[in-house]
Each structure stands twice: as C-alpha cells, then as structure tokens.
Predicted model as a PDB file, atoms N, CA, C, CB and O in Angstrom, pLDDT in the B-factor column:
MODEL        1                                                                  
ATOM      1  N   MET A   1     152.435  76.233  87.485  1.00 39.00           N  
ATOM      2  CA  MET A   1     152.906  75.888  86.578  1.00 39.00           C  
ATOM      3  C   MET A   1     154.780  75.927  86.521  1.00 39.00           C  
ATOM      4  CB  MET A   1     152.129  76.646  85.706  1.00 39.00           C  
ATOM      5  O   MET A   1     155.476  76.923  86.321  1.00 39.00           O  
ATOM      6  N   PRO A   2     155.131  74.850  86.709  1.00 48.00           N  
ATOM      7  CA  PRO A   2     156.760  74.811  86.976  1.00 48.00           C  
ATOM      8  C   PRO A   2     156.895  75.283  85.161  1.00 48.00           C  
ATOM      9  CB  PRO A   2     157.646  72.789  87.658  1.00 48.00           C  
ATOM     10  O   PRO A   2     156.226  74.713  84.299  1.00 48.00           O  
ATOM     11  N   HIS A   3     157.651  76.144  84.928  1.00 54.00           N  
ATOM     12  CA  HIS A   3     158.252  76.554  83.787  1.00 54.00           C  
ATOM     13  C   HIS A   3     158.153  75.301  82.659  1.00 54.00           C  
ATOM     14  CB  HIS A   3     159.749  77.003  84.163  1.00 54.00           C  
ATOM     15  O   HIS A   3     157.666  75.481  81.543  1.00 54.00           O  
ATOM     16  N   TRP A   4     158.732  73.897  83.157  1.00 59.00           N  
ATOM     17  CA  TRP A   4     159.224  73.256  82.656  1.00 59.00           C  
ATOM     18  C   TRP A   4     158.557  71.916  82.068  1.00 59.00           C  
ATOM     19  CB  TRP A   4     160.037  73.254  83.322  1.00 59.00           C  
ATOM     20  O   TRP A   4     159.058  71.083  81.313  1.00 59.00           O  
ATOM     21  N   SER A   5     157.025  71.967  82.755  1.00 68.00           N  
ATOM     22  CA  SER A   5     156.105  71.296  82.591  1.00 68.00           C  
ATOM     23  C   SER A   5     155.636  70.796  80.820  1.00 68.00           C  
ATOM     24  CB  SER A   5     155.191  72.090  83.370  1.00 68.00           C  
ATOM     25  O   SER A   5     156.206  71.456  79.952  1.00 68.00           O  
ATOM     26  N   PRO A   6     154.844  69.906  80.425  1.00 68.00           N  
ATOM     27  CA  PRO A   6     154.826  69.251  79.655  1.00 68.00           C  
ATOM     28  C   PRO A   6     153.745  70.437  78.541  1.00 68.00           C  
ATOM     29  CB  PRO A   6     154.442  67.764  80.246  1.00 68.00           C  
ATOM     30  O   PRO A   6     153.964  70.877  77.413  1.00 68.00           O  
ATOM     31  N   ALA A   7     152.324  70.678  79.698  1.00 74.00           N  
ATOM     32  CA  ALA A   7     151.776  71.552  78.916  1.00 74.00           C  
ATOM     33  C   ALA A   7     152.499  73.016  78.291  1.00 74.00           C  
ATOM     34  CB  ALA A   7     150.724  71.785  79.646  1.00 74.00           C  
ATOM     35  O   ALA A   7     152.550  73.419  77.129  1.00 74.00           O  
ATOM     36  N   ARG A   8     152.979  73.569  79.450  1.00 77.00           N  
ATOM     37  CA  ARG A   8     153.619  74.784  78.655  1.00 77.00           C  
ATOM     38  C   ARG A   8     155.148  74.651  77.545  1.00 77.00           C  
ATOM     39  CB  ARG A   8     154.003  75.842  79.935  1.00 77.00           C  
ATOM     40  O   ARG A   8     155.471  75.411  76.632  1.00 77.00           O  
ATOM     41  N   PHE A   9     155.874  73.381  78.059  1.00 73.00           N  
ATOM     42  CA  PHE A   9     156.916  73.755  76.813  1.00 73.00           C  
ATOM     43  C   PHE A   9     155.902  73.903  75.093  1.00 73.00           C  
ATOM     44  CB  PHE A   9     158.324  72.108  76.724  1.00 73.00           C  
ATOM     45  O   PHE A   9     156.190  74.599  74.119  1.00 73.00           O  
ATOM     46  N   SER A  10     154.808  73.035  75.267  1.00 78.00           N  
ATOM     47  CA  SER A  10     153.995  72.896  74.104  1.00 78.00           C  
ATOM     48  C   SER A  10     153.729  73.495  73.922  1.00 78.00           C  
ATOM     49  CB  SER A  10     153.256  72.399  73.847  1.00 78.00           C  
ATOM     50  O   SER A  10     153.514  73.457  72.710  1.00 78.00           O  
ATOM     51  N   ALA A  11     153.372  74.681  74.456  1.00 83.00           N  
ATOM     52  CA  ALA A  11     152.582  76.009  73.936  1.00 83.00           C  
ATOM     53  C   ALA A  11     153.619  76.800  73.508  1.00 83.00           C  
ATOM     54  CB  ALA A  11     151.663  76.848  75.039  1.00 83.00           C  
ATOM     55  O   ALA A  11     153.269  77.494  72.554  1.00 83.00           O  
ATOM     56  N   VAL A  12     154.777  76.969  73.847  1.00 80.00           N  
ATOM     57  CA  VAL A  12     156.010  77.634  73.480  1.00 80.00           C  
ATOM     58  C   VAL A  12     156.281  77.255  72.617  1.00 80.00           C  
ATOM     59  CB  VAL A  12     156.980  77.654  74.116  1.00 80.00           C  
ATOM     60  O   VAL A  12     156.408  78.252  71.905  1.00 80.00           O  
ATOM     61  N   ALA A  13     156.602  76.054  71.795  1.00 78.00           N  
ATOM     62  CA  ALA A  13     156.919  75.298  70.915  1.00 78.00           C  
ATOM     63  C   ALA A  13     155.913  75.988  70.193  1.00 78.00           C  
ATOM     64  CB  ALA A  13     156.970  73.846  71.121  1.00 78.00           C  
ATOM     65  O   ALA A  13     155.967  77.215  70.103  1.00 78.00           O  
ATOM     66  N   ARG A  14     154.889  75.253  69.604  1.00 86.00           N  
ATOM     67  CA  ARG A  14     153.274  75.854  68.795  1.00 86.00           C  
ATOM     68  C   ARG A  14     153.915  77.677  69.115  1.00 86.00           C  
ATOM     69  CB  ARG A  14     151.039  75.211  70.101  1.00 86.00           C  
ATOM     70  O   ARG A  14     154.817  78.082  68.381  1.00 86.00           O  
ATOM     71  N   ARG A  15     153.496  78.378  69.944  1.00 85.00           N  
ATOM     72  CA  ARG A  15     153.828  79.616  69.438  1.00 85.00           C  
ATOM     73  C   ARG A  15     155.154  79.662  68.727  1.00 85.00           C  
ATOM     74  CB  ARG A  15     153.799  80.548  70.481  1.00 85.00           C  
ATOM     75  O   ARG A  15     155.091  80.005  67.547  1.00 85.00           O  
ATOM     76  N   TYR A  16     155.968  79.470  69.062  1.00 80.00           N  
ATOM     77  CA  TYR A  16     157.365  79.976  67.877  1.00 80.00           C  
ATOM     78  C   TYR A  16     157.364  78.984  66.173  1.00 80.00           C  
ATOM     79  CB  TYR A  16     159.347  79.413  68.931  1.00 80.00           C  
ATOM     80  O   TYR A  16     157.484  79.457  65.043  1.00 80.00           O  
ATOM     81  N   ALA A  17     157.169  77.422  66.612  1.00 83.00           N  
ATOM     82  CA  ALA A  17     157.120  77.339  65.216  1.00 83.00           C  
ATOM     83  C   ALA A  17     157.254  77.386  64.083  1.00 83.00           C  
ATOM     84  CB  ALA A  17     156.926  77.409  65.031  1.00 83.00           C  
ATOM     85  O   ALA A  17     157.594  76.485  63.317  1.00 83.00           O  
ATOM     86  N   ALA A  18     156.949  78.657  63.830  1.00 85.00           N  
ATOM     87  CA  ALA A  18     157.136  79.220  62.348  1.00 85.00           C  
ATOM     88  C   ALA A  18     158.250  80.607  62.088  1.00 85.00           C  
ATOM     89  CB  ALA A  18     155.528  79.723  61.861  1.00 85.00           C  
ATOM     90  O   ALA A  18     158.574  81.409  61.212  1.00 85.00           O  
ATOM     91  N   TYR A  19     158.596  80.188  63.716  1.00 84.00           N  
ATOM     92  CA  TYR A  19     159.326  81.727  63.927  1.00 84.00           C  
ATOM     93  C   TYR A  19     160.928  81.102  63.390  1.00 84.00           C  
ATOM     94  CB  TYR A  19     159.281  82.513  66.041  1.00 84.00           C  
ATOM     95  O   TYR A  19     161.617  80.090  63.521  1.00 84.00           O  
ATOM     96  N   PRO A  20     160.979  82.707  62.579  1.00 85.00           N  
ATOM     97  CA  PRO A  20     162.688  82.307  61.391  1.00 85.00           C  
ATOM     98  C   PRO A  20     163.825  81.977  62.024  1.00 85.00           C  
ATOM     99  CB  PRO A  20     163.421  83.676  60.438  1.00 85.00           C  
ATOM    100  O   PRO A  20     164.725  81.194  61.720  1.00 85.00           O  
ATOM    101  N   GLY A  21     163.594  82.950  63.298  1.00 84.00           N  
ATOM    102  CA  GLY A  21     164.278  83.614  63.628  1.00 84.00           C  
ATOM    103  C   GLY A  21     166.032  84.451  62.932  1.00 84.00           C  
ATOM    104  O   GLY A  21     166.540  84.191  61.841  1.00 84.00           O  
ATOM    105  N   ASP A  22     166.454  85.204  63.739  1.00 87.00           N  
ATOM    106  CA  ASP A  22     167.556  85.650  62.794  1.00 87.00           C  
ATOM    107  C   ASP A  22     169.076  84.838  62.305  1.00 87.00           C  
ATOM    108  CB  ASP A  22     167.934  86.868  63.439  1.00 87.00           C  
ATOM    109  O   ASP A  22     169.817  84.058  62.904  1.00 87.00           O  
ATOM    110  N   PRO A  23     169.112  85.438  60.939  1.00 87.00           N  
ATOM    111  CA  PRO A  23     170.318  84.682  60.627  1.00 87.00           C  
ATOM    112  C   PRO A  23     171.468  84.707  60.651  1.00 87.00           C  
ATOM    113  CB  PRO A  23     170.388  84.466  59.913  1.00 87.00           C  
ATOM    114  O   PRO A  23     172.371  83.956  60.285  1.00 87.00           O  
ATOM    115  N   LYS A  24     171.325  86.431  61.511  1.00 89.00           N  
ATOM    116  CA  LYS A  24     173.194  86.642  61.745  1.00 89.00           C  
ATOM    117  C   LYS A  24     173.465  86.597  63.585  1.00 89.00           C  
ATOM    118  CB  LYS A  24     173.877  88.753  60.966  1.00 89.00           C  
ATOM    119  O   LYS A  24     174.119  87.376  64.278  1.00 89.00           O  
ATOM    120  N   ALA A  25     172.551  85.174  64.045  1.00 91.00           N  
ATOM    121  CA  ALA A  25     172.270  85.322  65.470  1.00 91.00           C  
ATOM    122  C   ALA A  25     173.624  84.182  65.835  1.00 91.00           C  
ATOM    123  CB  ALA A  25     170.401  84.837  66.011  1.00 91.00           C  
ATOM    124  O   ALA A  25     173.725  83.026  65.425  1.00 91.00           O  
ATOM    125  N   PRO A  26     174.653  84.993  66.800  1.00 91.00           N  
ATOM    126  CA  PRO A  26     176.029  84.308  66.371  1.00 91.00           C  
ATOM    127  C   PRO A  26     175.967  82.998  68.038  1.00 91.00           C  
ATOM    128  CB  PRO A  26     177.837  85.948  66.301  1.00 91.00           C  
ATOM    129  O   PRO A  26     175.334  83.168  69.079  1.00 91.00           O  
ATOM    130  N   PHE A  27     176.900  81.785  67.642  1.00 93.00           N  
ATOM    131  CA  PHE A  27     176.922  80.766  68.252  1.00 93.00           C  
ATOM    132  C   PHE A  27     176.686  81.230  69.616  1.00 93.00           C  
ATOM    133  CB  PHE A  27     178.038  80.038  67.995  1.00 93.00           C  
ATOM    134  O   PHE A  27     177.273  82.311  69.574  1.00 93.00           O  
ATOM    135  N   THR A  28     176.143  81.114  70.974  1.00 91.00           N  
ATOM    136  CA  THR A  28     176.552  81.232  71.859  1.00 91.00           C  
ATOM    137  C   THR A  28     175.939  79.751  72.607  1.00 91.00           C  
ATOM    138  CB  THR A  28     176.300  82.593  72.267  1.00 91.00           C  
ATOM    139  O   THR A  28     174.897  79.102  72.516  1.00 91.00           O  
ATOM    140  N   PRO A  29     177.762  79.591  73.711  1.00 91.00           N  
ATOM    141  CA  PRO A  29     176.638  77.592  73.901  1.00 91.00           C  
ATOM    142  C   PRO A  29     175.924  77.749  74.937  1.00 91.00           C  
ATOM    143  CB  PRO A  29     177.611  75.772  74.383  1.00 91.00           C  
ATOM    144  O   PRO A  29     175.530  78.780  75.481  1.00 91.00           O  
ATOM    145  N   PHE A  30     175.762  76.578  75.207  1.00 92.00           N  
ATOM    146  CA  PHE A  30     174.420  76.024  75.627  1.00 92.00           C  
ATOM    147  C   PHE A  30     174.916  74.483  76.458  1.00 92.00           C  
ATOM    148  CB  PHE A  30     173.281  75.772  74.051  1.00 92.00           C  
ATOM    149  O   PHE A  30     175.318  73.415  75.997  1.00 92.00           O  
ATOM    150  N   LYS A  31     174.744  74.811  77.447  1.00 90.00           N  
ATOM    151  CA  LYS A  31     174.441  73.333  78.392  1.00 90.00           C  
ATOM    152  C   LYS A  31     173.623  73.156  79.387  1.00 90.00           C  
ATOM    153  CB  LYS A  31     175.471  72.864  79.063  1.00 90.00           C  
ATOM    154  O   LYS A  31     173.575  74.099  80.178  1.00 90.00           O  
ATOM    155  N   ALA A  32     172.869  72.127  79.640  1.00 84.00           N  
ATOM    156  CA  ALA A  32     171.399  71.865  80.112  1.00 84.00           C  
ATOM    157  C   ALA A  32     171.303  70.306  79.636  1.00 84.00           C  
ATOM    158  CB  ALA A  32     170.114  72.994  79.316  1.00 84.00           C  
ATOM    159  O   ALA A  32     171.622  69.559  78.711  1.00 84.00           O  
ATOM    160  N   TYR A  33     170.448  70.333  81.284  1.00 82.00           N  
ATOM    161  CA  TYR A  33     170.061  68.682  81.265  1.00 82.00           C  
ATOM    162  C   TYR A  33     168.398  68.983  81.386  1.00 82.00           C  
ATOM    163  CB  TYR A  33     170.854  67.535  82.856  1.00 82.00           C  
ATOM    164  O   TYR A  33     167.847  69.661  82.253  1.00 82.00           O  
ATOM    165  N   TYR A  34     167.726  68.222  80.176  1.00 81.00           N  
ATOM    166  CA  TYR A  34     166.531  68.100  80.300  1.00 81.00           C  
ATOM    167  C   TYR A  34     166.122  69.393  79.776  1.00 81.00           C  
ATOM    168  CB  TYR A  34     166.130  67.726  81.582  1.00 81.00           C  
ATOM    169  O   TYR A  34     165.452  70.061  80.563  1.00 81.00           O  
ATOM    170  N   SER A  35     166.391  69.977  78.493  1.00 82.00           N  
ATOM    171  CA  SER A  35     167.049  71.677  78.068  1.00 82.00           C  
ATOM    172  C   SER A  35     165.699  71.756  77.930  1.00 82.00           C  
ATOM    173  CB  SER A  35     168.271  72.212  76.533  1.00 82.00           C  
ATOM    174  O   SER A  35     165.262  70.696  77.482  1.00 82.00           O  
ATOM    175  N   THR A  36     164.523  72.890  78.204  1.00 83.00           N  
ATOM    176  CA  THR A  36     163.328  73.768  77.756  1.00 83.00           C  
ATOM    177  C   THR A  36     163.553  75.297  77.257  1.00 83.00           C  
ATOM    178  CB  THR A  36     162.385  73.846  78.951  1.00 83.00           C  
ATOM    179  O   THR A  36     164.470  76.028  77.631  1.00 83.00           O  
ATOM    180  N   TYR A  37     162.321  75.695  76.148  1.00 85.00           N  
ATOM    181  CA  TYR A  37     162.768  77.186  75.789  1.00 85.00           C  
ATOM    182  C   TYR A  37     162.790  77.804  77.213  1.00 85.00           C  
ATOM    183  CB  TYR A  37     161.642  78.074  74.672  1.00 85.00           C  
ATOM    184  O   TYR A  37     162.470  78.940  76.863  1.00 85.00           O  
ATOM    185  N   GLY A  38     162.963  77.924  78.884  1.00 84.00           N  
ATOM    186  CA  GLY A  38     163.135  78.569  79.830  1.00 84.00           C  
ATOM    187  C   GLY A  38     164.382  78.501  80.586  1.00 84.00           C  
ATOM    188  O   GLY A  38     164.803  79.197  81.510  1.00 84.00           O  
ATOM    189  N   ASP A  39     164.945  77.343  79.879  1.00 87.00           N  
ATOM    190  CA  ASP A  39     166.531  76.998  80.631  1.00 87.00           C  
ATOM    191  C   ASP A  39     167.223  78.522  79.512  1.00 87.00           C  
ATOM    192  CB  ASP A  39     167.500  74.642  80.116  1.00 87.00           C  
ATOM    193  O   ASP A  39     167.397  79.460  80.289  1.00 87.00           O  
ATOM    194  N   LEU A  40     167.560  78.887  78.247  1.00 90.00           N  
ATOM    195  CA  LEU A  40     167.957  79.320  77.466  1.00 90.00           C  
ATOM    196  C   LEU A  40     167.804  80.861  77.573  1.00 90.00           C  
ATOM    197  CB  LEU A  40     167.536  78.688  76.570  1.00 90.00           C  
ATOM    198  O   LEU A  40     166.690  81.366  77.432  1.00 90.00           O  
ATOM    199  N   SER A  41     168.771  81.525  77.789  1.00 93.00           N  
ATOM    200  CA  SER A  41     168.336  83.204  77.369  1.00 93.00           C  
ATOM    201  C   SER A  41     168.447  83.339  76.536  1.00 93.00           C  
ATOM    202  CB  SER A  41     168.811  84.322  77.723  1.00 93.00           C  
ATOM    203  O   SER A  41     168.611  82.623  75.548  1.00 93.00           O  
ATOM    204  N   ALA A  42     168.339  85.056  76.861  1.00 92.00           N  
ATOM    205  CA  ALA A  42     168.377  85.739  75.055  1.00 92.00           C  
ATOM    206  C   ALA A  42     168.774  85.423  73.836  1.00 92.00           C  
ATOM    207  CB  ALA A  42     169.001  86.688  74.854  1.00 92.00           C  
ATOM    208  O   ALA A  42     168.101  85.371  72.807  1.00 92.00           O  
ATOM    209  N   GLN A  43     170.765  85.052  74.120  1.00 95.00           N  
ATOM    210  CA  GLN A  43     171.554  85.255  73.068  1.00 95.00           C  
ATOM    211  C   GLN A  43     171.350  84.332  72.051  1.00 95.00           C  
ATOM    212  CB  GLN A  43     172.799  85.277  73.421  1.00 95.00           C  
ATOM    213  O   GLN A  43     171.447  84.431  70.828  1.00 95.00           O  
ATOM    214  N   GLN A  44     170.760  82.536  73.492  1.00 95.00           N  
ATOM    215  CA  GLN A  44     170.949  81.894  73.137  1.00 95.00           C  
ATOM    216  C   GLN A  44     169.651  81.372  72.039  1.00 95.00           C  
ATOM    217  CB  GLN A  44     171.456  81.422  74.073  1.00 95.00           C  
ATOM    218  O   GLN A  44     169.653  80.948  70.883  1.00 95.00           O  
ATOM    219  N   LEU A  45     168.259  81.729  73.359  1.00 92.00           N  
ATOM    220  CA  LEU A  45     166.974  82.009  72.200  1.00 92.00           C  
ATOM    221  C   LEU A  45     167.213  82.244  70.296  1.00 92.00           C  
ATOM    222  CB  LEU A  45     166.267  83.627  72.787  1.00 92.00           C  
ATOM    223  O   LEU A  45     166.775  81.898  69.199  1.00 92.00           O  
ATOM    224  N   ARG A  46     168.345  83.176  71.049  1.00 94.00           N  
ATOM    225  CA  ARG A  46     167.840  83.778  68.840  1.00 94.00           C  
ATOM    226  C   ARG A  46     169.327  82.880  68.215  1.00 94.00           C  
ATOM    227  CB  ARG A  46     168.123  86.703  68.181  1.00 94.00           C  
ATOM    228  O   ARG A  46     169.479  83.120  67.017  1.00 94.00           O  
ATOM    229  N   PHE A  47     170.348  81.980  68.757  1.00 95.00           N  
ATOM    230  CA  PHE A  47     170.760  81.507  67.979  1.00 95.00           C  
ATOM    231  C   PHE A  47     170.543  80.040  67.835  1.00 95.00           C  
ATOM    232  CB  PHE A  47     171.737  81.899  68.028  1.00 95.00           C  
ATOM    233  O   PHE A  47     171.189  79.318  67.075  1.00 95.00           O  
ATOM    234  N   TYR A  48     169.292  79.543  68.864  1.00 93.00           N  
ATOM    235  CA  TYR A  48     168.227  78.685  68.622  1.00 93.00           C  
ATOM    236  C   TYR A  48     167.886  78.451  66.897  1.00 93.00           C  
ATOM    237  CB  TYR A  48     166.976  79.346  69.442  1.00 93.00           C  
ATOM    238  O   TYR A  48     168.220  77.743  65.947  1.00 93.00           O  
ATOM    239  N   PHE A  49     166.942  79.633  67.273  1.00 94.00           N  
ATOM    240  CA  PHE A  49     166.473  79.831  66.371  1.00 94.00           C  
ATOM    241  C   PHE A  49     166.548  80.131  65.075  1.00 94.00           C  
ATOM    242  CB  PHE A  49     166.159  80.174  66.649  1.00 94.00           C  
ATOM    243  O   PHE A  49     165.667  80.145  64.215  1.00 94.00           O  
ATOM    244  N   ARG A  50     168.166  80.469  64.997  1.00 95.00           N  
ATOM    245  CA  ARG A  50     169.311  80.907  63.106  1.00 95.00           C  
ATOM    246  C   ARG A  50     169.226  79.007  63.610  1.00 95.00           C  
ATOM    247  CB  ARG A  50     171.973  82.425  63.006  1.00 95.00           C  
ATOM    248  O   ARG A  50     168.438  78.534  62.791  1.00 95.00           O  
ATOM    249  N   TRP A  51     169.492  78.358  64.146  1.00 94.00           N  
ATOM    250  CA  TRP A  51     169.947  77.051  64.308  1.00 94.00           C  
ATOM    251  C   TRP A  51     168.627  76.425  63.508  1.00 94.00           C  
ATOM    252  CB  TRP A  51     170.251  76.561  66.004  1.00 94.00           C  
ATOM    253  O   TRP A  51     168.565  76.708  62.312  1.00 94.00           O  
ATOM    254  N   ARG A  52     167.677  75.684  64.007  1.00 93.00           N  
ATOM    255  CA  ARG A  52     166.351  75.487  63.895  1.00 93.00           C  
ATOM    256  C   ARG A  52     166.160  75.929  62.627  1.00 93.00           C  
ATOM    257  CB  ARG A  52     165.528  76.104  64.879  1.00 93.00           C  
ATOM    258  O   ARG A  52     165.681  75.168  61.785  1.00 93.00           O  
ATOM    259  N   SER A  53     166.481  77.112  62.348  1.00 94.00           N  
ATOM    260  CA  SER A  53     165.801  77.425  60.317  1.00 94.00           C  
ATOM    261  C   SER A  53     167.061  76.326  59.767  1.00 94.00           C  
ATOM    262  CB  SER A  53     166.136  79.906  59.254  1.00 94.00           C  
ATOM    263  O   SER A  53     166.878  75.263  59.173  1.00 94.00           O  
ATOM    264  N   ALA A  54     168.038  76.786  60.063  1.00 95.00           N  
ATOM    265  CA  ALA A  54     169.416  76.049  58.912  1.00 95.00           C  
ATOM    266  C   ALA A  54     168.757  75.267  59.100  1.00 95.00           C  
ATOM    267  CB  ALA A  54     171.160  75.763  59.068  1.00 95.00           C  
ATOM    268  O   ALA A  54     167.987  75.110  58.152  1.00 95.00           O  
ATOM    269  N   ILE A  55     168.520  74.235  60.326  1.00 93.00           N  
ATOM    270  CA  ILE A  55     168.507  72.263  59.916  1.00 93.00           C  
ATOM    271  C   ILE A  55     167.227  72.334  59.041  1.00 93.00           C  
ATOM    272  CB  ILE A  55     168.169  70.805  61.629  1.00 93.00           C  
ATOM    273  O   ILE A  55     167.188  71.924  57.881  1.00 93.00           O  
ATOM    274  N   ARG A  56     166.026  72.978  59.805  1.00 92.00           N  
ATOM    275  CA  ARG A  56     165.216  72.799  58.189  1.00 92.00           C  
ATOM    276  C   ARG A  56     165.175  72.640  56.657  1.00 92.00           C  
ATOM    277  CB  ARG A  56     164.768  73.466  58.029  1.00 92.00           C  
ATOM    278  O   ARG A  56     164.646  71.839  55.886  1.00 92.00           O  
ATOM    279  N   ARG A  57     166.016  73.823  56.525  1.00 94.00           N  
ATOM    280  CA  ARG A  57     166.540  73.919  55.127  1.00 94.00           C  
ATOM    281  C   ARG A  57     167.448  73.238  54.673  1.00 94.00           C  
ATOM    282  CB  ARG A  57     166.926  74.942  54.838  1.00 94.00           C  
ATOM    283  O   ARG A  57     167.881  73.477  53.546  1.00 94.00           O  
ATOM    284  N   GLY A  58     168.063  72.001  55.618  1.00 96.00           N  
ATOM    285  CA  GLY A  58     168.707  71.057  55.293  1.00 96.00           C  
ATOM    286  C   GLY A  58     170.380  71.698  55.566  1.00 96.00           C  
ATOM    287  O   GLY A  58     171.367  71.184  55.040  1.00 96.00           O  
ATOM    288  N   GLU A  59     170.414  72.413  56.112  1.00 94.00           N  
ATOM    289  CA  GLU A  59     172.086  73.214  56.232  1.00 94.00           C  
ATOM    290  C   GLU A  59     172.232  73.153  57.803  1.00 94.00           C  
ATOM    291  CB  GLU A  59     172.220  75.223  55.577  1.00 94.00           C  
ATOM    292  O   GLU A  59     171.505  73.737  58.606  1.00 94.00           O  
ATOM    293  N   ILE A  60     173.294  72.349  58.088  1.00 92.00           N  
ATOM    294  CA  ILE A  60     173.855  72.022  58.628  1.00 92.00           C  
ATOM    295  C   ILE A  60     174.488  73.267  60.072  1.00 92.00           C  
ATOM    296  CB  ILE A  60     174.499  71.435  57.626  1.00 92.00           C  
ATOM    297  O   ILE A  60     175.601  72.741  60.088  1.00 92.00           O  
ATOM    298  N   ILE A  61     174.556  73.883  60.676  1.00 92.00           N  
ATOM    299  CA  ILE A  61     175.432  74.378  61.865  1.00 92.00           C  
ATOM    300  C   ILE A  61     175.606  73.441  62.829  1.00 92.00           C  
ATOM    301  CB  ILE A  61     174.908  75.537  62.548  1.00 92.00           C  
ATOM    302  O   ILE A  61     174.819  72.642  63.337  1.00 92.00           O  
ATOM    303  N   PRO A  62     177.146  73.738  63.063  1.00 93.00           N  
ATOM    304  CA  PRO A  62     177.397  72.787  64.663  1.00 93.00           C  
ATOM    305  C   PRO A  62     176.854  73.678  65.870  1.00 93.00           C  
ATOM    306  CB  PRO A  62     179.332  72.447  65.090  1.00 93.00           C  
ATOM    307  O   PRO A  62     176.784  74.898  66.021  1.00 93.00           O  
ATOM    308  N   THR A  63     176.561  72.786  66.529  1.00 94.00           N  
ATOM    309  CA  THR A  63     175.550  72.980  67.836  1.00 94.00           C  
ATOM    310  C   THR A  63     175.923  72.479  69.511  1.00 94.00           C  
ATOM    311  CB  THR A  63     174.204  72.091  67.420  1.00 94.00           C  
ATOM    312  O   THR A  63     176.295  71.307  69.560  1.00 94.00           O  
ATOM    313  N   ASP A  64     175.894  72.899  70.303  1.00 94.00           N  
ATOM    314  CA  ASP A  64     175.948  71.872  71.648  1.00 94.00           C  
ATOM    315  C   ASP A  64     174.492  70.955  71.718  1.00 94.00           C  
ATOM    316  CB  ASP A  64     176.087  72.927  73.275  1.00 94.00           C  
ATOM    317  O   ASP A  64     173.385  71.067  71.192  1.00 94.00           O  
ATOM    318  N   LEU A  65     174.924  70.302  72.357  1.00 93.00           N  
ATOM    319  CA  LEU A  65     174.008  68.854  72.199  1.00 93.00           C  
ATOM    320  C   LEU A  65     172.347  69.425  73.102  1.00 93.00           C  
ATOM    321  CB  LEU A  65     175.096  67.086  73.327  1.00 93.00           C  
ATOM    322  O   LEU A  65     171.233  68.922  73.245  1.00 93.00           O  
ATOM    323  N   SER A  66     172.960  70.612  73.498  1.00 93.00           N  
ATOM    324  CA  SER A  66     171.565  70.599  74.876  1.00 93.00           C  
ATOM    325  C   SER A  66     170.723  71.829  73.020  1.00 93.00           C  
ATOM    326  CB  SER A  66     172.201  72.110  77.668  1.00 93.00           C  
ATOM    327  O   SER A  66     169.609  71.375  72.760  1.00 93.00           O  
ATOM    328  N   TYR A  67     170.796  72.051  72.834  1.00 92.00           N  
ATOM    329  CA  TYR A  67     170.076  72.818  71.693  1.00 92.00           C  
ATOM    330  C   TYR A  67     169.681  71.484  70.720  1.00 92.00           C  
ATOM    331  CB  TYR A  67     171.202  74.122  70.835  1.00 92.00           C  
ATOM    332  O   TYR A  67     168.552  71.711  70.286  1.00 92.00           O  
ATOM    333  N   LEU A  68     170.004  70.624  70.383  1.00 90.00           N  
ATOM    334  CA  LEU A  68     169.347  69.099  70.483  1.00 90.00           C  
ATOM    335  C   LEU A  68     168.088  68.565  70.375  1.00 90.00           C  
ATOM    336  CB  LEU A  68     169.527  68.636  71.511  1.00 90.00           C  
ATOM    337  O   LEU A  68     167.275  68.103  69.574  1.00 90.00           O  
ATOM    338  N   PHE A  69     168.294  68.847  71.620  1.00 89.00           N  
ATOM    339  CA  PHE A  69     167.956  68.442  72.897  1.00 89.00           C  
ATOM    340  C   PHE A  69     165.550  69.514  73.318  1.00 89.00           C  
ATOM    341  CB  PHE A  69     169.963  69.340  74.174  1.00 89.00           C  
ATOM    342  O   PHE A  69     164.398  69.265  73.673  1.00 89.00           O  
ATOM    343  N   VAL A  70     166.060  70.100  73.065  1.00 89.00           N  
ATOM    344  CA  VAL A  70     165.729  71.262  72.881  1.00 89.00           C  
ATOM    345  C   VAL A  70     164.895  70.991  71.545  1.00 89.00           C  
ATOM    346  CB  VAL A  70     166.925  72.238  72.882  1.00 89.00           C  
ATOM    347  O   VAL A  70     163.723  70.962  71.919  1.00 89.00           O  
ATOM    348  N   HIS A  71     164.931  70.819  70.424  1.00 86.00           N  
ATOM    349  CA  HIS A  71     164.589  70.652  68.987  1.00 86.00           C  
ATOM    350  C   HIS A  71     163.976  69.742  69.285  1.00 86.00           C  
ATOM    351  CB  HIS A  71     165.516  70.476  67.888  1.00 86.00           C  
ATOM    352  O   HIS A  71     162.943  69.630  68.624  1.00 86.00           O  
ATOM    353  N   THR A  72     164.185  68.781  70.224  1.00 84.00           N  
ATOM    354  CA  THR A  72     163.839  66.870  69.926  1.00 84.00           C  
ATOM    355  C   THR A  72     162.454  67.206  70.388  1.00 84.00           C  
ATOM    356  CB  THR A  72     164.846  65.270  71.116  1.00 84.00           C  
ATOM    357  O   THR A  72     161.476  67.340  69.652  1.00 84.00           O  
ATOM    358  N   TYR A  73     162.495  67.372  72.170  1.00 78.00           N  
ATOM    359  CA  TYR A  73     161.317  67.331  73.144  1.00 78.00           C  
ATOM    360  C   TYR A  73     160.028  68.387  72.274  1.00 78.00           C  
ATOM    361  CB  TYR A  73     161.925  68.065  74.922  1.00 78.00           C  
ATOM    362  O   TYR A  73     158.927  68.570  72.794  1.00 78.00           O  
TER     363      TYR A  73                                                      
ENDMDL                                                                          
END                                                                             
C-alpha cells in the first residue's frame, strides 16, 4: 500500500489524534504538495504536533501552508 493512501493516512491520523506534541519543538520549514504524515521528517512531525495542539487551544503559531494541508486532510 503506498504511504499516502487514504487508508494509511487515516490510520496514522487516528493513532495520533490525541497526541499533544512537544511544546518546545522548534519551527521546521515544510513544503510539499498533497502532504501526508509520511512526507514529514522527525523534526517536522515534532513541530506539526506542537502547532496542532496550539491550534486546538485557539493559539495561532505561524507556519508553512503544507502543515495546514496535513491537518486539513
């Protein structure tokens, strides 16, 4: 199964749905089309979960558009 398949993406999204992330993870640039968790490096994942947790609390952290796409998908 390709790493970006809808089934794989959904499984990973469910697995990490409540994962809070590291509040001190530094911003790491990320630019990719049709972004998935599989496109993120370890550092980018750390920042993604920090950013996602902040957004869920209503805090705004500037980020690259590709992180928003991962969250939206």
